[in-house]
C-alpha positions as CSV (number, residue, x, y, z in Angstrom):
1,X,-41.8,9.4,23.1
2,X,-38.7,7.7,24.3
3,X,-39.6,4.5,22.4
4,X,-40.1,6.5,19.2
5,X,-36.7,8.2,19.6
6,X,-35.0,4.8,20.2
7,X,-36.7,3.3,17.1
8,X,-35.5,6.2,14.9
9,X,-32.0,5.7,16.3
10,X,-32.0,2.0,15.6
11,X,-33.3,2.6,12.1
12,X,-30.7,5.3,11.4
13,X,-28.0,2.8,12.4
14,X,-29.5,0.2,10.1
15,X,-29.5,2.7,7.2
16,X,-25.9,3.5,7.7
17,X,-25.0,-0.2,7.8
18,X,-26.7,-0.9,4.5
19,X,-25.3,2.2,2.9
20,X,-22.8,2.6,0.0
21,X,-20.3,5.5,0.5
22,X,-19.6,8.1,-2.1
23,X,-16.8,10.1,-0.7
24,X,-18.1,11.1,2.7
25,X,-21.8,10.7,1.7
26,X,-23.8,7.6,2.5
27,X,-26.7,6.2,0.7
28,X,-29.5,6.3,3.3
29,X,-32.8,7.8,4.2
30,X,-32.3,11.3,5.6
31,X,-33.0,11.7,9.3
32,X,-35.6,14.4,8.7
33,X,-37.6,12.0,6.5
34,X,-37.3,9.2,9.1
35,X,-38.9,11.4,11.7
36,X,-42.0,11.9,9.6
37,X,-42.6,8.2,9.1
38,X,-45.1,6.2,11.1
39,X,-44.0,3.2,13.0
40,X,-45.4,0.8,10.4
41,X,-43.6,2.7,7.6
42,X,-40.3,2.7,9.5
43,X,-40.7,-1.0,10.2
44,X,-41.1,-1.8,6.5
45,X,-38.2,0.4,5.5
46,X,-36.0,-1.0,8.2
47,X,-36.7,-4.6,7.0
48,X,-35.8,-3.6,3.5
49,X,-32.5,-2.0,4.6
50,X,-31.6,-5.1,6.6
51,X,-32.3,-7.3,3.6
52,X,-30.1,-5.1,1.4
53,X,-27.4,-5.1,4.1
54,X,-27.6,-8.9,4.3
55,X,-27.1,-9.4,0.6
56,X,-30.8,-10.0,-0.3
57,X,-31.0,-7.2,-2.8
58,X,-33.9,-8.6,-4.7
59,X,-36.0,-9.1,-1.6
60,X,-35.1,-5.5,-0.5
61,X,-36.4,-4.3,-3.9
62,X,-39.7,-6.1,-3.4
63,X,-40.0,-4.6,0.1
64,X,-39.5,-1.1,-1.1
65,X,-42.0,-1.7,-3.8
66,X,-44.5,-2.9,-1.1
67,X,-43.7,0.3,0.8
68,X,-44.7,2.5,-2.2
69,X,-47.9,0.4,-2.7
70,X,-49.1,0.0,0.9
71,X,-48.2,3.5,2.1
72,X,-48.8,5.5,-1.0
73,X,-51.7,7.5,0.5
74,X,-50.2,7.9,4.0
75,X,-46.4,8.3,3.8
76,X,-44.8,11.7,3.2
77,X,-44.0,12.4,-0.4
78,X,-40.3,12.5,0.4
79,X,-40.5,9.1,2.0
80,X,-42.1,7.7,-1.2
81,X,-39.4,9.3,-3.3
82,X,-36.7,7.6,-1.2
83,X,-38.6,4.3,-1.4
84,X,-38.7,4.6,-5.2
85,X,-35.0,5.4,-5.3
86,X,-34.1,2.5,-3.0
87,X,-36.2,0.1,-5.1
88,X,-34.1,1.0,-8.1
89,X,-30.9,1.0,-6.1
90,X,-31.7,-2.5,-4.7
91,X,-32.4,-3.8,-8.2
92,X,-29.1,-2.5,-9.4
93,X,-27.4,-4.3,-6.5
94,X,-29.3,-7.4,-7.7
95,X,-27.6,-7.1,-11.1
96,X,-30.8,-5.9,-12.8
97,X,-29.3,-2.7,-14.0
98,X,-31.7,-2.1,-16.9
99,X,-34.8,-2.3,-14.7
100,X,-32.9,-0.2,-12.1
101,X,-32.3,2.5,-14.7
102,X,-36.0,2.5,-15.6
103,X,-37.0,3.0,-12.0
104,X,-34.3,5.7,-11.4
105,X,-35.9,7.5,-14.4
106,X,-39.3,7.2,-12.8
107,X,-38.1,8.7,-9.5
108,X,-36.5,11.6,-11.4
109,X,-39.8,12.2,-13.3
110,X,-42.2,11.8,-10.3
111,X,-40.1,13.6,-7.7
112,X,-38.0,16.2,-9.5
113,X,-37.4,18.4,-6.4
114,X,-36.5,15.6,-4.1
115,X,-33.0,14.8,-2.9
116,X,-33.9,11.2,-3.9
117,X,-34.0,12.5,-7.5
118,X,-30.5,13.8,-7.0
119,X,-29.4,10.4,-5.9
120,X,-31.3,8.8,-8.7
121,X,-29.5,11.0,-11.3
122,X,-26.1,10.1,-9.9
123,X,-26.7,6.3,-9.6
124,X,-28.5,6.1,-13.0
125,X,-25.3,7.7,-14.4
126,X,-23.2,5.1,-12.5
127,X,-25.3,2.2,-13.8
128,X,-25.2,3.5,-17.4
129,X,-21.4,3.9,-17.1
130,X,-21.1,0.3,-15.8
131,X,-23.1,-0.8,-18.9
132,X,-20.7,1.0,-21.2
133,X,-23.0,3.9,-21.9
134,X,-20.4,6.5,-21.0
135,X,-22.0,9.5,-22.8
136,X,-25.4,8.8,-21.1
137,X,-23.6,8.5,-17.8
138,X,-21.9,11.9,-18.3
139,X,-25.2,13.4,-19.4
140,X,-26.7,12.4,-16.0
141,X,-23.8,13.8,-14.1
142,X,-24.0,17.0,-16.1
143,X,-27.8,17.3,-15.4
144,X,-27.1,16.8,-11.7
145,X,-24.5,19.6,-11.4
146,X,-26.4,22.0,-13.6
147,X,-29.5,21.7,-11.4
148,X,-29.4,24.6,-9.0
149,X,-31.1,22.6,-6.3
150,X,-28.4,20.0,-6.3
151,X,-25.4,22.1,-7.2
152,X,-24.0,22.0,-3.7
153,X,-25.2,18.5,-2.8
154,X,-22.4,16.1,-1.7
155,X,-23.1,14.0,-4.8
156,X,-22.5,17.0,-7.0
157,X,-18.9,16.9,-5.8
158,X,-18.5,13.3,-7.0
159,X,-20.4,14.1,-10.3
160,X,-17.9,16.9,-11.1
161,X,-15.0,14.6,-10.3
162,X,-16.3,11.9,-12.7
163,X,-16.9,14.5,-15.4
164,X,-13.4,15.7,-14.9
165,X,-11.9,12.3,-15.3
166,X,-13.9,11.8,-18.5
167,X,-12.7,15.1,-19.9
168,X,-9.1,14.2,-18.9
169,X,-9.4,10.8,-20.7
170,X,-10.6,12.7,-23.8
171,X,-7.6,14.9,-23.7
172,X,-9.6,18.0,-22.6
173,X,-7.3,19.2,-19.9
174,X,-8.7,22.7,-19.6
175,X,-12.3,21.3,-19.2
176,X,-11.2,18.7,-16.6
177,X,-9.4,21.4,-14.5
178,X,-12.6,23.5,-14.6
179,X,-14.6,20.7,-13.2
180,X,-12.2,20.2,-10.3
181,X,-12.0,23.9,-9.8
182,X,-15.8,24.0,-9.3
183,X,-15.5,21.4,-6.5
184,X,-12.7,23.3,-4.7
185,X,-14.9,26.4,-4.7
186,X,-17.7,24.5,-2.8
187,X,-17.6,24.0,1.0
188,X,-15.2,21.3,1.9
189,X,-17.2,20.0,4.8
190,X,-20.1,18.8,2.7
191,X,-18.0,16.0,1.1
192,X,-14.4,16.2,2.3
193,X,-13.1,13.1,0.5
194,X,-14.4,14.2,-2.9
195,X,-13.3,17.8,-2.2
196,X,-9.8,16.7,-1.2
197,X,-9.6,14.5,-4.3
198,X,-10.5,17.4,-6.6
199,X,-8.0,19.7,-4.8
200,X,-5.2,17.0,-5.1
201,X,-5.9,16.3,-8.7
202,X,-6.0,19.9,-9.6
203,X,-2.7,20.5,-7.9
204,X,-1.1,17.5,-9.6
205,X,-2.3,18.6,-13.0
206,X,-0.9,22.1,-12.4
207,X,2.4,20.6,-11.4
208,X,2.5,18.3,-14.4
209,X,1.8,21.2,-16.6
210,X,4.5,23.5,-15.2
211,X,6.7,22.2,-12.3
212,X,9.0,25.2,-12.5
213,X,6.1,27.5,-11.7
214,X,5.1,25.5,-8.7
215,X,8.7,25.4,-7.4
216,X,9.0,29.2,-7.9
217,X,5.8,29.7,-6.0
218,X,7.0,27.5,-3.1
219,X,10.5,29.1,-3.1
220,X,8.9,32.6,-3.0
221,X,6.4,31.8,-0.3
222,X,8.9,30.4,2.1
223,X,11.8,32.7,1.3
224,X,11.7,34.0,4.9
225,X,11.4,30.5,6.4
226,X,13.8,28.3,4.3
227,X,13.6,25.2,6.6
228,X,9.8,25.2,6.1
229,X,10.4,25.8,2.4
230,X,12.6,22.7,2.2
231,X,10.0,20.6,3.9
232,X,7.3,21.8,1.6
233,X,9.4,21.4,-1.6
234,X,10.5,18.0,-0.4
235,X,7.0,16.8,0.2
236,X,5.7,18.2,-3.0
237,X,8.5,16.9,-5.1
238,X,8.6,13.4,-3.6
239,X,4.8,13.0,-3.9
240,X,4.8,14.1,-7.5
241,X,7.8,11.9,-8.3
242,X,6.1,8.9,-6.7
243,X,2.8,9.3,-8.6
244,X,4.6,9.7,-12.0
245,X,7.4,7.1,-11.4
246,X,4.9,4.5,-10.4
247,X,2.6,5.2,-13.3
248,X,-0.4,6.0,-11.2
249,X,-3.8,6.7,-12.8
250,X,-3.8,10.5,-12.9
251,X,-0.4,11.1,-14.6
252,X,-0.8,8.1,-16.8
253,X,-4.1,9.5,-18.1
254,X,-2.6,12.9,-18.4
255,X,0.4,11.7,-20.4
256,X,-1.8,9.6,-22.8
257,X,-2.8,12.9,-24.4
258,X,0.3,14.9,-23.6
259,X,3.1,12.6,-24.9
260,X,4.8,15.3,-26.9
261,X,7.6,13.8,-28.9
262,X,7.8,10.7,-26.7
263,X,6.9,7.3,-28.3
264,X,4.6,6.2,-25.5
265,X,3.2,7.2,-22.1
266,X,6.2,5.9,-20.1
267,X,8.5,7.8,-22.3
268,X,6.5,11.0,-21.7
269,X,6.6,10.4,-18.0
270,X,10.4,10.0,-18.1
271,X,10.7,13.2,-20.1
272,X,8.6,15.0,-17.5
273,X,10.7,13.7,-14.6
274,X,13.8,15.0,-16.3
275,X,12.0,18.3,-16.6
276,X,11.1,18.2,-13.0
277,X,14.6,17.4,-12.0
278,X,16.0,20.4,-14.0
279,X,13.4,22.7,-12.4
280,X,14.3,21.4,-9.0
281,X,18.0,22.1,-9.6
282,X,17.4,25.7,-10.7
283,X,14.5,26.7,-8.6
284,X,15.1,25.0,-5.3
285,X,18.8,25.2,-4.7
286,X,18.7,28.6,-3.0
287,X,16.1,27.5,-0.5
288,X,18.1,24.4,0.4
289,X,21.3,26.4,0.7
290,X,19.6,29.0,3.0
291,X,18.3,26.2,5.2
292,X,21.7,24.5,5.4
293,X,20.4,21.5,3.5
294,X,22.9,21.4,0.6
295,X,23.7,17.8,1.2
296,X,20.0,16.7,0.9
297,X,19.8,18.8,-2.2
298,X,22.8,17.1,-3.7
299,X,21.6,13.6,-2.9
300,X,18.2,14.4,-4.4
301,X,19.9,15.4,-7.6
302,X,22.0,12.2,-7.4
303,X,19.1,9.9,-7.0
304,X,17.1,11.5,-9.8
305,X,20.1,11.5,-12.2
306,X,20.9,7.9,-11.6
307,X,17.3,6.9,-12.1
308,X,16.7,8.9,-15.2
309,X,20.0,9.3,-17.0
310,X,22.2,6.3,-16.1
311,X,24.9,7.4,-18.5
312,X,25.5,10.4,-16.3
313,X,26.0,8.2,-13.2
314,X,29.8,8.3,-13.3
315,X,29.8,12.1,-13.4
316,X,27.4,12.3,-10.4
317,X,29.4,9.8,-8.4
318,X,32.5,11.9,-8.9
319,X,30.6,15.0,-8.0
320,X,29.2,13.6,-4.8
321,X,32.4,11.9,-3.9
322,X,34.3,15.1,-4.2
323,X,31.8,16.9,-1.9
324,X,32.1,14.1,0.7
325,X,35.9,14.4,0.7
326,X,35.7,18.2,1.2
327,X,33.8,18.0,4.5
328,X,36.0,19.4,7.3
329,X,34.0,17.9,10.2
330,X,35.3,14.3,10.5
331,X,32.1,12.9,12.1
332,X,29.9,14.6,9.5
333,X,32.2,13.4,6.8
334,X,32.0,9.9,8.2
335,X,28.2,9.9,8.3
336,X,28.0,11.1,4.7
337,X,30.4,8.5,3.6
338,X,28.2,5.8,5.1
339,X,25.1,7.2,3.4
340,X,26.9,7.5,0.0
341,X,28.3,4.0,0.3
342,X,24.8,2.7,0.9
343,X,23.6,4.3,-2.4
344,X,26.7,3.0,-4.2
345,X,25.9,-0.5,-2.9
346,X,22.3,-0.2,-4.2
347,X,23.8,0.7,-7.6
348,X,26.2,-2.3,-7.4
349,X,29.1,0.1,-7.7
350,X,31.4,-2.0,-5.5
351,X,34.7,-0.5,-6.5
352,X,33.6,3.0,-5.9
353,X,31.9,2.1,-2.6
354,X,35.2,0.7,-1.2
355,X,37.0,4.0,-2.0
356,X,35.1,5.8,0.8
357,X,35.6,3.3,3.6
358,X,38.7,5.2,4.8
359,X,36.5,8.2,5.6
360,X,34.5,6.3,8.3
361,X,36.1,7.2,11.6
362,X,34.7,4.5,13.9
363,X,36.5,1.2,13.2
364,X,33.5,-0.9,14.1
365,X,31.2,1.1,11.8
366,X,33.9,0.9,9.1
367,X,34.2,-2.9,9.4
368,X,30.4,-3.5,9.2
369,X,30.0,-1.1,6.3
370,X,32.8,-3.0,4.5
371,X,31.1,-6.3,5.3
372,X,27.8,-4.9,3.8
373,X,29.7,-4.1,0.6
374,X,31.0,-7.6,0.6
375,X,27.6,-9.1,1.0
376,X,26.3,-6.9,-1.9
377,X,29.2,-8.2,-4.0
378,X,28.7,-11.8,-2.7
379,X,32.5,-11.7,-1.9
380,X,33.0,-14.0,1.1
381,X,36.8,-13.4,1.4
382,X,36.3,-9.6,1.4
383,X,33.6,-10.0,4.2
384,X,36.0,-12.0,6.3
385,X,38.8,-9.5,5.7
386,X,36.5,-6.7,7.0
387,X,35.2,-8.6,10.0
388,X,38.5,-10.0,11.3
389,X,39.7,-6.8,13.1
390,X,36.5,-6.6,15.2
391,X,36.2,-10.3,16.0
392,X,39.2,-9.8,18.4
393,X,37.7,-6.7,20.2
394,X,37.2,-7.0,24.0
395,X,33.5,-6.1,23.8
396,X,31.8,-9.4,23.4
397,X,28.7,-7.9,21.8
398,X,30.8,-6.6,19.0
399,X,33.1,-9.6,18.7
400,X,30.3,-12.2,18.8
401,X,28.1,-10.4,16.3
402,X,31.1,-10.2,13.9
403,X,31.8,-13.9,14.4
404,X,28.2,-14.8,13.7
405,X,28.3,-12.8,10.5
406,X,31.6,-14.4,9.6
407,X,30.0,-17.8,10.2
408,X,27.0,-16.9,8.0
409,X,29.6,-16.0,5.3
410,X,31.3,-19.3,5.7
411,X,28.0,-21.1,5.5
412,X,26.4,-19.3,2.6
413,X,29.2,-18.0,0.4
414,X,32.4,-19.9,1.2
415,X,30.8,-23.3,1.8
416,X,33.2,-23.8,4.7
417,X,30.7,-25.6,7.0
418,X,33.2,-26.7,9.6
419,X,34.5,-23.2,9.9
420,X,30.9,-21.9,10.2
421,X,30.1,-24.4,13.0
422,X,33.2,-23.4,14.9
423,X,32.3,-19.8,14.8
424,X,28.6,-20.4,15.7
425,X,29.8,-22.4,18.7
426,X,32.3,-19.6,19.7
427,X,29.5,-17.0,19.6
428,X,26.3,-18.8,20.4
429,X,22.9,-17.1,20.2
430,X,20.5,-20.0,20.6
431,X,18.3,-21.1,19.2
432,X,19.1,-19.2,16.0
433,X,22.7,-20.4,15.8
434,X,21.6,-24.0,16.5
435,X,19.3,-23.9,13.4
436,X,22.4,-22.7,11.4
437,X,24.6,-25.5,12.9
438,X,22.0,-28.1,11.9
439,X,21.9,-26.7,8.4
440,X,25.7,-26.8,8.2
441,X,25.9,-30.4,9.3
442,X,23.4,-31.4,6.7
443,X,25.1,-29.5,4.0
444,X,28.3,-31.2,4.9
445,X,26.7,-34.6,4.5
446,X,26.5,-35.3,8.3
447,X,22.8,-36.1,8.4
448,X,22.6,-37.8,11.7
449,X,24.4,-34.9,13.4
450,X,22.0,-32.5,11.8
451,X,19.1,-34.5,13.2
452,X,20.7,-34.5,16.6
453,X,20.9,-30.7,16.7
454,X,17.2,-30.5,15.8
455,X,16.5,-32.9,18.7
456,X,18.4,-30.5,20.9
457,X,16.2,-27.6,19.8
458,X,13.1,-29.7,20.5
459,X,14.2,-30.5,24.0
460,X,15.5,-27.0,25.0
461,X,13.3,-24.5,23.2
462,X,9.6,-25.2,23.4
463,X,8.6,-22.4,21.1
464,X,10.8,-23.7,18.3
465,X,10.1,-27.4,19.0
466,X,7.2,-27.8,16.5
467,X,9.2,-26.3,13.7
468,X,12.2,-28.4,14.6
469,X,10.2,-31.6,14.5
470,X,8.6,-30.5,11.2
471,X,12.1,-30.0,9.7
472,X,13.2,-33.4,11.0
473,X,10.3,-34.9,9.2
474,X,11.0,-32.9,6.0
475,X,14.6,-34.0,6.0
476,X,13.6,-37.7,6.5
477,X,11.1,-37.3,3.7
478,X,13.7,-35.7,1.4
479,X,16.1,-38.6,2.1
480,X,13.4,-41.1,1.2
481,X,12.8,-42.3,4.8
482,X,9.0,-42.2,4.7
483,X,8.5,-44.1,7.9
484,X,10.5,-41.7,10.1
485,X,9.1,-38.7,8.3
486,X,5.5,-39.9,9.1
487,X,6.5,-40.4,12.7
488,X,7.7,-36.8,13.0
489,X,4.6,-35.4,11.5
490,X,2.4,-37.5,13.8
491,X,4.3,-36.4,16.8
492,X,3.4,-32.8,16.1
493,X,-0.3,-33.6,15.7
494,X,-0.3,-35.8,18.9
495,X,1.5,-33.3,21.1
496,X,-0.8,-31.2,23.2
497,X,1.0,-27.9,22.6
498,X,2.6,-28.5,19.2
499,X,-0.7,-29.2,17.5
500,X,-1.7,-25.6,18.2
501,X,1.3,-24.3,16.3
502,X,1.5,-23.3,12.7
503,X,3.7,-26.3,12.0
504,X,0.6,-28.6,12.7
505,X,-1.2,-27.5,9.6
506,X,1.9,-28.2,7.5
507,X,2.2,-31.6,9.2
508,X,-1.4,-32.3,8.1
509,X,-0.5,-31.4,4.5
510,X,2.6,-33.6,4.6
511,X,0.7,-36.6,5.8
512,X,-2.1,-36.1,3.4
513,X,0.5,-36.0,0.6
514,X,1.5,-39.4,1.8
515,X,-2.1,-40.5,1.6
516,X,-2.5,-40.7,5.4
517,X,-5.7,-39.6,7.2
518,X,-5.2,-37.0,9.9
519,X,-8.6,-36.8,11.6
520,X,-9.2,-38.1,15.1
521,X,-9.1,-41.9,15.2
522,X,-7.3,-42.3,11.9
523,X,-4.3,-40.4,13.1
524,X,-2.3,-43.7,13.4
525,X,-3.5,-45.3,10.1
526,X,-0.7,-46.9,8.2
527,X,-0.9,-47.0,4.4
């Protein structure tokens, strides 16, 4: 008895391994059918599943055919039904869809009351859909959901969902919503993934149809708990905005048949987002105000307006800027100024961003925020102007960080390589600053000094050494010094530790580009 239980357990695992997943439902032989099989029947079925799991779909199909031939008089009828289904399923995996469709049909005809017939209907539909026979596929899904025996089967959830998508693509919004509604009225636990998908799609379509109604509902439901209301509205609005803005499948399909006066789908999506924004402004403001979240409400308006109606950006900048300057609490005003400056930087509105620096109370924060504006504008002189006051501060962590940023500005924007090196040496943070110093020397035309700094990195920082040697080789290569370049690459491959690093694979590639073998005894070949 113990051996029999173990065999069934092993077989059940094998079935799951070989299974395709439809939502939360797996293609496998039901446990109650397994229990009724004899040992020889289970062995045959297990072999077929292992073949299918191992990619030998054609062999699996032959094994299932053997099952139905050898055990036709002894195996339970439900086992024969599943063997018939799996023979078709295996052939479909073997790219023989037409024969698979034929065998699915036989299973449906021979075993109409079996759950294997339900699976055959679904996968025959899937096979026909893959063959471009969409109407036949939908007919199979419809037959499945209309069969009272299968109406609550996990595959019925998926069939309804596929029917809904087909209706939506045909512009039949009402019919699509009805299909999803049927799924949400079934028990969620039977196929949670498909149920959740139907619920989410239904909710999204309702929101796309009338965002104001959804916002009114949320505002009403959470009138007594505005903080929770803000959370719910925020999550709903952001999720909907994301799916539409990024042109995801559901809204894209919806707007194909609901373009209105828009010229194309993208135009219809933009029109909708403007509609959503207006609804948010009228329906959600009271909830945000009651929750003390007026600033978040304003910034949400700002982001939407800038994205959708760029010509109104100036008006919104003035509106938000005015609100920032009205804040009485200096620390709160400072925080909001920093947040607003960040948004202005993203818009490349440099002049406006600078106007709010005076509202930042902390001099260090003000200096760094100013430097960030400078980096956005690629204005090296402005960056230096902002950083200078904090470079002289007594706190070395502040001063040195400012000097390194100043050095980076000299290196990348002002091309003042000597000034950059001086600052890196005043505020060292090796090995990072040493890499920068090496780059500065090379950019200034002092190639031997640049190589010397890389040697210093190799000798002092083991973790960086392989990459430093790789760069040495690359610089020699770029300068036309093939001999020294090859020597650097070979040193990486010959070093006990370096050859384990990522730089080793790049050294291999560099040597191969020179036509030099890199395997074992040919490491030192000269060509």
